N, C-alpha and C positions, 0 to 999 in steps of 0.2 A: 038640360045638353041635347044637341041635335041627334037624334036618332042614328043617322047616317054620318060617318067621317070620314072623309077622302084621304087616306095616305096618301096621298100621291102628290098632295101639294105643301107636304113638310119638306121633301126635296131627302139627297140620298148623302148629303153632307156629313160629317163626323162631328159632334159635338164640343168634340176632346180636341185639342192640338201640344204636341210634344216638339223640344226643338229636334233637330237632326243630329244623329249619333245618339240620343239617349240611350235607348238599347245598346248600342254597342259600349257604352259606358259602365251601364248596369252590368255587363255579362264582363268586362274588364276588373270592377273593385268585386265582383261576386270571386272572381279567380285570383286575386293578390289576396283575398281573405282567405279562403281555404290554400293558399302555400302557406302562409302565415302562419297558422294555426300547428300545434303540436301533432308529427306524426306518431299515434299509440304503438308503444312495442309490440312484441310478440304476446301475447298472455302467457302467461308462464303454467309449467303443467299443474297439476295437484298431483306430488309428489307423493302426499301422506294416503290419496286412494293406491297408489301401486304398491308401496309400505305394506296396505292390510292386504293388499291381492298376495303377493305374495308370501307374505310371514300365511297364512292360510293355507298357501298350497304347502309349501314346508311342514307346516304343523299336520296337516294331511296326509304326508307322502309318508313323513316319522309315524304317524299312528298307521298305517296298512304295513310300515316293514313291521312294528312290533305284533300286530295282530295276525298275519301272516308267517311269523318268524322266519323273516327271510334274513337277518344279520347272521353275518359268517362266525361269529364267535355262540351262536350258539347252538348248540348241538341235538339234534330231534333221536330221542329212541326208536326203537324199532317198534311199531304198533305188536307184531308178533309175540316180539319179548314179552312184548306187557302182558298178551292173551295168556301164554304161556306159566309164567310169575302168578298170574290172578288163580290160573286152573291149579299151581300145587300149592296153594295158599286152603285150598278147600278141605274139608275133609273126604276121605273116600270115599263116603255115599252120598255125597255131594256128587263127586267126580263119576261116579257110576252111573247112577241118574243121568247125569248129563249127558256121560254117552250114548246111554240107551235113546236117549229124548230124541239126539242128531242122528244115531243109527235109523231111527225110523222115521224123521225127517223125509215128506215125500218131495219140498222143492230144493232142499240140498242133494240128495243122491238120483237124481237125475239122473 
């Protein structure tokens, strides 16, 4: 092989030829094929996910209603009445002891 090869001797002619309007025909064929393809419909929504999320929210809201006793049919007793009833259930010695302890308490009698 020769060490120096002159590329200018080759010429600048394309070795391959294509008939006129060959690329235009390819473009038309591609567009016809695309038009013939079935256009996919919109993807169906995943309703199972929405049902599970909404069910979880309903369960959480019912749980909150039950925990915080917000339901209208449920009556809450007065806390002060409960303490008075518990105090009256104690013996008189226990009542006297609690009264003396609370009367001498610095934080309550500020």
